[in-house]
C-alpha positions as CSV (number, residue, x, y, z in Angstrom):
1,M,127.4,68.2,111.7
2,N,127.1,67.2,108.1
3,E,124.4,67.9,105.5
4,R,122.5,64.8,106.4
5,D,122.2,65.9,110.1
6,I,121.1,69.4,109.0
7,S,118.4,67.8,106.7
8,E,117.1,65.6,109.5
9,A,117.0,68.5,112.0
10,L,115.0,70.6,109.6
11,G,112.6,67.7,108.8
12,K,111.9,67.2,112.5
13,A,111.3,70.9,113.0
14,A,108.8,71.0,110.1
15,E,107.0,68.0,111.5
16,A,106.7,69.4,115.0
17,R,103.3,71.0,115.6
18,D,101.9,72.7,118.7
19,S,99.0,70.7,119.8
20,V,95.7,72.5,120.4
21,E,93.1,71.1,122.8
22,P,90.0,69.9,121.0
23,A,87.8,71.6,123.7
24,L,89.4,75.0,122.8
25,L,88.7,74.5,119.1
26,Q,85.1,73.6,119.9
27,R,84.6,76.7,122.0
28,I,85.9,78.9,119.2
29,A,83.6,77.2,116.7
30,D,80.6,77.6,119.0
31,A,81.4,81.3,119.4
32,I,81.6,81.9,115.6
33,Q,78.7,79.7,114.6
34,P,75.8,82.2,115.5
35,T,77.4,85.0,113.4
36,L,77.7,82.9,110.3
37,Q,75.0,83.6,107.6
38,A,74.5,82.4,104.1
39,V,75.6,84.9,101.5
40,R,73.6,85.4,98.3
41,P,76.1,85.8,95.4
42,L,75.9,89.0,93.4
43,P,74.4,88.8,89.9
44,R,76.7,88.5,86.9
45,T,78.6,91.6,85.9
46,W,76.6,92.2,82.7
47,V,73.4,92.1,84.7
48,L,74.6,94.8,87.1
49,V,76.0,96.9,84.3
50,S,72.7,96.6,82.4
51,A,70.9,97.7,85.5
52,L,73.2,100.7,85.9
53,M,72.6,101.6,82.2
54,L,68.8,101.5,82.8
55,I,69.1,103.8,85.8
56,G,71.2,106.3,83.9
57,G,69.1,106.1,80.8
58,A,65.9,106.4,82.7
59,V,67.0,109.5,84.5
60,A,68.4,111.2,81.4
61,L,65.6,110.3,79.1
62,G,62.8,110.8,81.7
63,E,63.9,114.3,82.5
64,G,64.6,115.0,78.8
65,L,61.0,114.0,77.9
66,R,59.7,116.1,80.8
67,A,61.7,119.2,80.0
68,G,61.7,118.8,76.2
69,L,64.0,117.1,73.7
70,F,65.0,120.4,72.1
71,G,68.7,119.6,71.7
72,F,68.0,116.2,70.2
73,A,65.5,117.7,67.8
74,K,68.0,120.3,66.7
75,M,70.7,117.8,65.8
76,D,71.0,116.1,62.5
77,V,71.3,112.3,62.2
78,I,75.1,112.1,62.1
79,E,75.4,114.3,65.2
80,R,72.8,112.2,67.1
81,V,74.6,108.9,66.2
82,A,78.1,110.2,67.0
83,I,77.3,112.0,70.3
84,F,74.9,109.5,71.8
85,F,76.9,106.4,70.7
86,T,80.0,108.0,72.3
87,L,78.0,108.6,75.6
88,F,76.6,105.1,75.5
89,W,79.9,103.5,75.0
90,L,81.6,105.5,77.7
91,A,78.8,104.8,80.1
92,C,79.2,101.0,79.4
93,V,82.9,101.2,80.1
94,A,82.4,103.4,83.3
95,G,79.5,101.2,84.4
96,T,81.6,98.0,84.0
97,E,84.5,99.6,86.0
98,F,82.0,100.8,88.7
99,V,80.8,97.2,89.1
100,N,84.3,95.8,89.1
101,S,85.4,98.3,91.8
102,M,82.6,96.9,94.1
103,V,83.5,93.2,93.5
104,P,86.8,92.2,95.0
105,G,89.0,90.2,92.7
106,S,87.4,91.6,89.5
107,R,89.6,92.5,86.6
108,R,90.2,96.3,86.2
109,R,90.9,97.2,82.6
110,I,91.6,100.9,83.2
111,A,92.5,102.9,86.3
112,A,89.7,105.1,87.7
113,G,91.6,108.4,87.2
114,K,92.5,107.5,83.6
115,L,88.9,106.6,82.9
116,G,87.6,110.0,84.0
117,V,90.3,111.9,82.1
118,S,89.9,109.8,78.9
119,A,86.1,110.2,78.9
120,G,86.4,113.9,79.3
121,L,89.0,114.2,76.5
122,L,87.0,112.0,74.1
123,L,83.8,114.1,74.7
124,L,85.7,117.3,74.1
125,C,87.0,115.9,70.7
126,V,83.5,114.8,69.7
127,F,81.9,118.1,70.7
128,A,84.6,120.2,69.0
129,L,84.0,118.2,65.8
130,F,80.3,119.0,65.6
131,F,79.8,122.3,67.3
132,R,81.5,125.2,65.7
133,D,79.5,128.2,66.6
134,Y,81.9,130.2,68.7
135,H,79.5,133.0,69.7
136,T,79.3,133.5,73.5
137,E,75.9,135.0,74.3
138,H,74.9,134.6,78.0
139,F,78.0,132.4,78.4
140,V,78.1,132.3,82.2
141,S,74.4,132.5,83.1
142,A,73.3,129.8,80.6
143,G,76.4,127.8,81.3
144,L,75.9,127.7,85.1
145,L,72.3,126.6,84.6
146,C,73.3,123.7,82.4
147,L,76.1,122.7,84.8
148,V,73.8,122.7,87.8
149,T,71.1,120.8,85.9
150,G,73.6,118.1,84.8
151,V,75.1,117.6,88.2
152,L,71.7,117.6,90.0
153,H,70.6,114.8,87.8
154,A,73.9,113.0,88.0
155,I,73.8,112.8,91.8
156,P,70.7,110.5,92.0
157,V,72.2,108.3,89.3
158,G,75.2,107.8,91.4
159,L,73.2,107.2,94.6
160,M,71.0,104.7,92.9
161,G,74.1,103.0,91.6
162,W,75.6,102.7,95.1
163,L,72.3,101.3,96.3
164,L,72.3,98.7,93.5
165,L,75.8,97.6,94.4
166,R,75.5,98.0,98.2
167,R,76.1,94.3,98.7
168,G,79.5,94.6,97.1
169,V,82.7,95.7,98.8
170,A,84.9,98.5,97.6
171,L,88.4,97.7,98.6
172,N,89.4,101.1,97.3
173,R,86.5,103.5,98.1
174,I,88.1,106.5,96.4
175,S,88.6,104.6,93.1
176,A,85.0,103.4,93.4
177,G,83.9,107.0,94.0
178,I,85.7,108.2,90.9
179,T,84.1,105.5,88.7
180,A,80.7,106.1,90.2
181,G,81.1,109.9,89.5
182,T,82.2,109.2,86.0
183,F,79.2,107.1,85.2
184,A,76.8,109.5,86.8
185,G,78.4,112.5,85.1
186,L,77.9,110.8,81.7
187,A,74.2,110.4,82.5
188,G,74.0,114.1,83.4
189,I,75.7,115.1,80.1
190,A,73.4,112.8,78.2
191,L,70.4,114.7,79.7
192,L,71.9,118.1,78.6
193,E,72.5,116.8,75.1
194,L,68.9,115.7,74.9
195,H,67.5,118.9,76.2
196,C,69.8,121.9,75.7
197,A,69.4,123.6,72.3
198,N,72.3,126.1,72.9
199,F,74.7,124.8,70.3
200,Q,77.4,127.5,71.0
201,A,80.7,125.5,70.9
202,L,82.2,127.1,74.1
203,H,78.9,126.5,76.0
204,I,79.0,122.8,75.3
205,L,82.8,122.4,75.5
206,V,83.1,124.2,78.9
207,W,79.8,123.8,80.7
208,H,78.4,120.5,79.5
209,T,81.7,118.7,79.8
210,A,82.3,120.3,83.2
211,V,79.5,118.1,84.5
212,L,81.9,115.2,84.4
213,P,84.7,116.4,86.6
214,V,82.2,118.0,89.1
215,S,80.4,114.7,89.3
216,V,83.7,112.9,89.9
217,A,84.5,115.3,92.7
218,V,81.1,114.6,94.3
219,G,81.7,110.9,94.0
220,V,85.1,111.2,95.7
221,I,83.6,113.3,98.5
222,W,80.9,110.8,99.0
223,A,83.4,107.9,99.1
224,R,85.5,109.8,101.7
225,V,82.5,110.4,103.8
226,L,81.7,106.6,103.7
227,Q,85.3,105.8,104.4
228,D,85.7,108.2,107.3
229,G,82.4,107.0,108.8
230,K,83.5,103.3,108.8
231,P,85.2,102.1,112.0
232,G,88.8,101.1,111.5
233,T,89.3,103.0,108.2
């Protein structure tokens, strides 16, 4: 057998196809047809991110106005601009990654874990730059109150974000939970910065920033609950 014979044999094998009865194909099509429904496409990414920002901003500012903007009033202009611009920028990044994690095929610019760690480190740097009162009066009692307050307001932000993106599909639910927790945690921290007038450095560095990892942990737990409750996962 020469090369020509081998080539012809391979060509014939490639051309050979198992025939399928048209009646069988029709029965398959008839079985699938009733389950097919038109799918409404998701809005553009910037629309969804804007909606997430509105949710986070509404919760933080709404509760801040209700409880009092004591922290915001105590800050000078430079502190306000630096702290809230940082929170806003981080929330935009986290919100974008949250949306992308719910839309298969979207481009991911930063891994979920790196996003949470980077956000926490950047906030620590900004807080350390502006808050230098290292007294520790009522460190634990006041700190736990702020931590609980921040997390309790981060949770509804995360839940409303999930509802907003419920038509999306998270191929990696844990990653989506981390990004959701990061975004929600930033909203909780924003509320504390608006309301809390305790400018002791350790109070802010420890307890305010701790809202972020706790919110991420809640997001991961929620993602695991959803994953475990889904058949076949």
